[in-house]
Short mmCIF file of the C-alpha atoms (twelve columns), coordinates in Angstrom:
data_MODEL
# 
_entry.id   MODEL 
# 
loop_
_atom_site.group_PDB 
_atom_site.id 
_atom_site.type_symbol 
_atom_site.label_atom_id 
_atom_site.label_alt_id 
_atom_site.label_comp_id 
_atom_site.label_asym_id 
_atom_site.label_seq_id 
_atom_site.Cartn_x 
_atom_site.Cartn_y 
_atom_site.Cartn_z 
_atom_site.pdbx_PDB_model_num 
ATOM 1   C CA . MET A 1   2.367   -20.582 9.704   1 
ATOM 2   C CA . THR A 2   4.631   -19.951 7.095   1 
ATOM 3   C CA . ASN A 3   1.953   -18.952 4.722   1 
ATOM 4   C CA . LEU A 4   -1.015  -17.675 6.860   1 
ATOM 5   C CA . VAL A 5   -1.284  -14.594 4.623   1 
ATOM 6   C CA . PRO A 6   -0.831  -14.347 1.389   1 
ATOM 7   C CA . ILE A 7   1.354   -11.318 0.586   1 
ATOM 8   C CA . GLU A 8   -0.689  -11.148 -2.589  1 
ATOM 9   C CA . ARG A 9   -3.691  -9.989  -0.670  1 
ATOM 10  C CA . ILE A 10  -1.575  -7.832  1.910   1 
ATOM 11  C CA . GLU A 11  -0.114  -5.421  -1.117  1 
ATOM 12  C CA . ASN A 12  -4.276  -5.191  -1.752  1 
ATOM 13  C CA . LYS A 13  -4.610  -3.668  1.063   1 
ATOM 14  C CA . ILE A 14  -1.997  -0.928  1.291   1 
ATOM 15  C CA . TYR A 15  -2.275  2.795   1.162   1 
ATOM 16  C CA . LEU A 16  -0.477  5.278   -1.168  1 
ATOM 17  C CA . ILE A 17  -2.311  8.002   1.748   1 
ATOM 18  C CA . ARG A 18  -0.061  11.769  3.055   1 
ATOM 19  C CA . GLY A 19  2.669   10.085  0.539   1 
ATOM 20  C CA . GLN A 20  3.286   7.692   3.115   1 
ATOM 21  C CA . LYS A 21  2.921   3.129   2.513   1 
ATOM 22  C CA . VAL A 22  0.321   2.476   4.843   1 
ATOM 23  C CA . MET A 23  -2.551  0.238   6.111   1 
ATOM 24  C CA . LEU A 24  -6.401  1.110   7.922   1 
ATOM 25  C CA . ASP A 25  -6.600  -0.256  10.903  1 
ATOM 26  C CA . ARG A 26  -9.439  -2.349  10.329  1 
ATOM 27  C CA . ASP A 27  -7.964  -4.216  7.420   1 
ATOM 28  C CA . LEU A 28  -4.978  -5.079  10.322  1 
ATOM 29  C CA . ALA A 29  -7.217  -5.728  12.198  1 
ATOM 30  C CA . GLU A 30  -8.782  -8.266  9.638   1 
ATOM 31  C CA . LEU A 31  -5.303  -9.780  9.138   1 
ATOM 32  C CA . TYR A 32  -4.354  -10.117 13.389  1 
ATOM 33  C CA . GLY A 33  -7.467  -12.329 13.413  1 
ATOM 34  C CA . VAL A 34  -9.047  -9.058  15.913  1 
ATOM 35  C CA . GLU A 35  -12.108 -7.156  15.905  1 
ATOM 36  C CA . THR A 36  -11.124 -3.172  14.856  1 
ATOM 37  C CA . LYS A 37  -12.032 -1.983  18.107  1 
ATOM 38  C CA . ALA A 38  -9.673  -4.819  19.699  1 
ATOM 39  C CA . LEU A 39  -6.332  -3.056  17.741  1 
ATOM 40  C CA . ASN A 40  -7.380  0.067   19.051  1 
ATOM 41  C CA . GLN A 41  -7.495  -0.082  21.691  1 
ATOM 42  C CA . ALA A 42  -3.909  -2.166  21.788  1 
ATOM 43  C CA . VAL A 43  -2.930  0.507   20.325  1 
ATOM 44  C CA . LYS A 44  -4.676  3.767   22.958  1 
ATOM 45  C CA . ARG A 45  -2.508  1.860   25.947  1 
ATOM 46  C CA . ASN A 46  0.692   1.925   24.270  1 
ATOM 47  C CA . THR A 47  0.323   5.748   22.807  1 
ATOM 48  C CA . SER A 48  4.271   5.878   22.975  1 
ATOM 49  C CA . ARG A 49  5.641   3.794   20.642  1 
ATOM 50  C CA . PHE A 50  3.456   4.746   18.000  1 
ATOM 51  C CA . PRO A 51  4.076   8.520   16.953  1 
ATOM 52  C CA . ASP A 52  2.887   10.057  14.520  1 
ATOM 53  C CA . ASP A 53  4.839   9.041   12.054  1 
ATOM 54  C CA . PHE A 54  3.833   5.641   12.678  1 
ATOM 55  C CA . MET A 55  0.616   6.183   12.665  1 
ATOM 56  C CA . PHE A 56  -1.804  8.637   12.140  1 
ATOM 57  C CA . GLN A 57  -5.112  9.426   11.693  1 
ATOM 58  C CA . LEU A 58  -7.764  10.275  8.473   1 
ATOM 59  C CA . ASN A 59  -9.465  13.865  8.119   1 
ATOM 60  C CA . LYS A 60  -12.581 14.384  6.937   1 
ATOM 61  C CA . ALA A 61  -10.734 14.546  3.072   1 
ATOM 62  C CA . GLU A 62  -8.829  11.089  2.513   1 
ATOM 63  C CA . PHE A 63  -11.837 9.421   4.747   1 
ATOM 64  C CA . LYS A 64  -14.551 10.274  2.037   1 
ATOM 65  C CA . ASN A 65  -12.400 10.182  -0.973  1 
ATOM 66  C CA . LEU A 66  -11.672 6.524   0.869   1 
ATOM 67  C CA . LYS A 67  -14.852 5.630   0.894   1 
ATOM 68  C CA . PHE A 68  -15.327 6.861   -2.803  1 
ATOM 69  C CA . GLN A 69  -13.106 4.060   -3.670  1 
ATOM 70  C CA . PHE A 70  -14.321 1.619   -2.107  1 
ATOM 71  C CA . GLY A 71  -17.680 2.731   -3.912  1 
ATOM 72  C CA . THR A 72  -21.132 2.904   -1.641  1 
ATOM 73  C CA . SER A 73  -21.980 -0.307  -1.862  1 
ATOM 74  C CA . ASN A 74  -19.656 -1.094  0.577   1 
ATOM 75  C CA . LEU A 75  -19.764 1.250   3.139   1 
ATOM 76  C CA . ARG A 76  -21.993 -1.326  5.034   1 
ATOM 77  C CA . SER A 77  -20.030 -4.140  5.596   1 
ATOM 78  C CA . GLN A 78  -16.538 -2.240  5.860   1 
ATOM 79  C CA . PHE A 79  -16.526 0.792   7.346   1 
ATOM 80  C CA . VAL A 80  -20.217 -0.717  10.297  1 
ATOM 81  C CA . THR A 81  -17.833 -0.819  13.552  1 
ATOM 82  C CA . SER A 82  -20.639 0.896   15.900  1 
ATOM 83  C CA . LYS A 83  -24.419 -0.517  16.848  1 
ATOM 84  C CA . LYS A 84  -25.728 3.223   16.152  1 
ATOM 85  C CA . GLY A 85  -24.237 2.925   12.285  1 
ATOM 86  C CA . GLY A 86  -21.448 3.725   10.902  1 
ATOM 87  C CA . ARG A 87  -17.821 4.631   12.543  1 
ATOM 88  C CA . ARG A 88  -17.877 7.057   15.089  1 
ATOM 89  C CA . TYR A 89  -14.406 8.344   13.805  1 
ATOM 90  C CA . PHE A 90  -11.907 8.361   11.401  1 
ATOM 91  C CA . PRO A 91  -9.273  5.446   11.212  1 
ATOM 92  C CA . TYR A 92  -6.376  4.833   11.580  1 
ATOM 93  C CA . VAL A 93  -3.626  4.041   9.429   1 
ATOM 94  C CA . PHE A 94  -0.338  2.539   10.003  1 
ATOM 95  C CA . THR A 95  2.744   2.987   8.396   1 
ATOM 96  C CA . GLU A 96  5.119   0.607   8.119   1 
ATOM 97  C CA . GLN A 97  6.644   0.952   11.018  1 
ATOM 98  C CA . GLY A 98  3.647   1.103   12.772  1 
ATOM 99  C CA . ILE A 99  3.016   -2.217  11.564  1 
ATOM 100 C CA . ALA A 100 5.344   -3.729  12.298  1 
ATOM 101 C CA . MET A 101 5.036   -1.682  16.116  1 
ATOM 102 C CA . LEU A 102 1.823   -3.935  16.769  1 
ATOM 103 C CA . SER A 103 3.540   -7.523  16.862  1 
ATOM 104 C CA . SER A 104 4.933   -6.237  20.729  1 
ATOM 105 C CA . VAL A 105 1.841   -4.740  21.193  1 
ATOM 106 C CA . LEU A 106 -0.962  -7.597  20.659  1 
ATOM 107 C CA . LYS A 107 2.104   -10.094 22.071  1 
ATOM 108 C CA . SER A 108 0.691   -13.354 19.882  1 
ATOM 109 C CA . GLU A 109 1.943   -15.798 17.628  1 
ATOM 110 C CA . ARG A 110 -0.688  -14.881 14.969  1 
ATOM 111 C CA . ALA A 111 0.347   -11.273 15.245  1 
ATOM 112 C CA . VAL A 112 4.326   -11.761 14.754  1 
ATOM 113 C CA . GLN A 113 3.921   -14.231 11.974  1 
ATOM 114 C CA . VAL A 114 1.540   -11.669 10.442  1 
ATOM 115 C CA . ASN A 115 3.928   -8.758  10.500  1 
ATOM 116 C CA . ILE A 116 6.416   -10.829 9.060   1 
ATOM 117 C CA . ALA A 117 4.090   -11.741 5.818   1 
ATOM 118 C CA . ILE A 118 2.918   -7.484  5.885   1 
ATOM 119 C CA . MET A 119 7.243   -6.933  5.769   1 
ATOM 120 C CA . ARG A 120 7.985   -9.502  2.799   1 
ATOM 121 C CA . ALA A 121 4.736   -7.218  0.692   1 
ATOM 122 C CA . PHE A 122 6.426   -4.028  1.648   1 
ATOM 123 C CA . VAL A 123 10.241  -5.003  0.428   1 
ATOM 124 C CA . ARG A 124 8.105   -7.028  -2.413  1 
ATOM 125 C CA . LEU A 125 7.278   -2.932  -3.473  1 
ATOM 126 C CA . ARG A 126 9.757   -1.600  -2.774  1 
ATOM 127 C CA . LYS A 127 11.515  -3.744  -5.336  1 
ATOM 128 C CA . ILE A 128 9.469   -3.636  -7.887  1 
ATOM 129 C CA . MET A 129 9.590   0.208   -8.275  1 
ATOM 130 C CA . ALA A 130 12.943  -0.461  -7.666  1 
ATOM 131 C CA . THR A 131 13.125  -2.580  -10.401 1 
ATOM 132 C CA . HIS A 132 10.813  -0.565  -12.901 1 
ATOM 133 C CA . LYS A 133 12.995  2.774   -12.146 1 
ATOM 134 C CA . ASP A 134 16.090  1.273   -13.455 1 
ATOM 135 C CA . LEU A 135 14.297  -1.006  -16.704 1 
ATOM 136 C CA . ALA A 136 13.268  3.118   -17.073 1 
ATOM 137 C CA . GLN A 137 16.492  4.309   -17.536 1 
ATOM 138 C CA . LYS A 138 18.737  1.267   -19.046 1 
ATOM 139 C CA . VAL A 139 15.435  2.596   -21.766 1 
ATOM 140 C CA . ASP A 140 16.999  5.872   -21.663 1 
ATOM 141 C CA . GLN A 141 20.887  5.170   -21.649 1 
ATOM 142 C CA . LEU A 142 20.627  2.762   -24.906 1 
ATOM 143 C CA . GLU A 143 18.047  5.216   -26.813 1 
ATOM 144 C CA . ASN A 144 20.635  7.233   -26.355 1 
ATOM 145 C CA . LYS A 145 22.872  5.096   -28.097 1 
ATOM 146 C CA . PHE A 146 20.914  4.459   -30.946 1 
ATOM 147 C CA . GLU A 147 20.081  7.736   -31.552 1 
ATOM 148 C CA . LYS A 148 23.977  9.117   -31.910 1 
ATOM 149 C CA . ARG A 149 24.920  6.416   -34.183 1 
ATOM 150 C CA . LEU A 150 21.623  5.367   -37.084 1 
ATOM 151 C CA . LYS A 151 19.999  8.529   -38.238 1 
ATOM 152 C CA . LYS A 152 18.494  7.387   -41.205 1 
ATOM 153 C CA . ASN A 153 16.576  4.808   -39.713 1 
ATOM 154 C CA . GLU A 154 15.202  7.698   -36.881 1 
ATOM 155 C CA . VAL A 155 11.615  6.476   -37.189 1 
ATOM 156 C CA . GLN A 156 10.970  3.129   -36.416 1 
ATOM 157 C CA . ILE A 157 13.579  3.156   -34.074 1 
ATOM 158 C CA . GLN A 158 11.527  5.900   -32.649 1 
ATOM 159 C CA . GLN A 159 8.650   3.896   -32.983 1 
ATOM 160 C CA . VAL A 160 9.910   0.097   -30.584 1 
ATOM 161 C CA . PHE A 161 11.884  2.730   -28.445 1 
ATOM 162 C CA . GLU A 162 7.591   4.377   -27.391 1 
ATOM 163 C CA . ALA A 163 6.103   0.746   -27.497 1 
ATOM 164 C CA . ILE A 164 8.442   -0.203  -25.079 1 
ATOM 165 C CA . ARG A 165 7.423   2.396   -23.348 1 
ATOM 166 C CA . LYS A 166 3.812   1.624   -23.118 1 
ATOM 167 C CA . LEU A 167 4.678   -2.126  -22.123 1 
ATOM 168 C CA . ILE A 168 7.423   -1.026  -18.976 1 
ATOM 169 C CA . GLU A 169 4.395   1.512   -18.097 1 
ATOM 170 C CA . VAL A 170 1.534   -1.312  -18.220 1 
ATOM 171 C CA . GLU A 171 4.042   -3.294  -15.853 1 
ATOM 172 C CA . SER A 172 4.869   -0.612  -13.302 1 
ATOM 173 C CA . LYS A 173 1.853   0.719   -12.748 1 
ATOM 174 C CA . PRO A 174 0.064   -2.076  -9.232  1 
ATOM 175 C CA . LYS A 175 -2.617  -4.428  -10.368 1 
ATOM 176 C CA . GLY A 176 -5.405  -3.835  -7.603  1 
ATOM 177 C CA . LYS A 177 -5.998  -1.451  -5.039  1 
ATOM 178 C CA . PHE A 178 -2.474  -0.365  -4.178  1 
ATOM 179 C CA . GLY A 179 -3.745  2.751   -2.724  1 
ATOM 180 C CA . PHE A 180 -5.286  6.348   -3.789  1 
ATOM 181 C CA . VAL A 181 -4.072  9.773   -3.080  1 
ATOM 182 C CA . VAL A 182 -5.943  12.854  -2.158  1 
ATOM 183 C CA . GLU A 183 -6.338  15.520  -4.067  1 
# 
């Protein structure tokens, strides 16, 4: 059960909402192999385990922005849980700590294994972000070092550093859907 869910699949389901990396209730339910309704019921039976910094419900503006991210053609298949069509409530999202708490609420071997994979995805994303920050700092240090030493080839050196910065910027952008910011 070690490769139950590929980390890349999980990374594509992590969004940035309210300045926090979170996952939607429906995405988590899909990964755990349960219905969204069942996941939310298990959480509601254990509300004391899920304070506001572990889980919160999206508001209307955030939900609209989320629907915009998926496009209107995917709305039916991705957001329908009611027989009347559409969700009756705005989705819940879980922070990393809330996701960790889910395995104790769901109490299945699959939940434990999926949680391990999700935690590894969060750690991997943090490492990637830190690596790019470190690389950008090193480029800045190198640029400062060369500026002091070489003045006559200044234009060529600036072009080299600009090219390196462009490469860093392109690589620092996550592949696939990583998240969104509510305007």
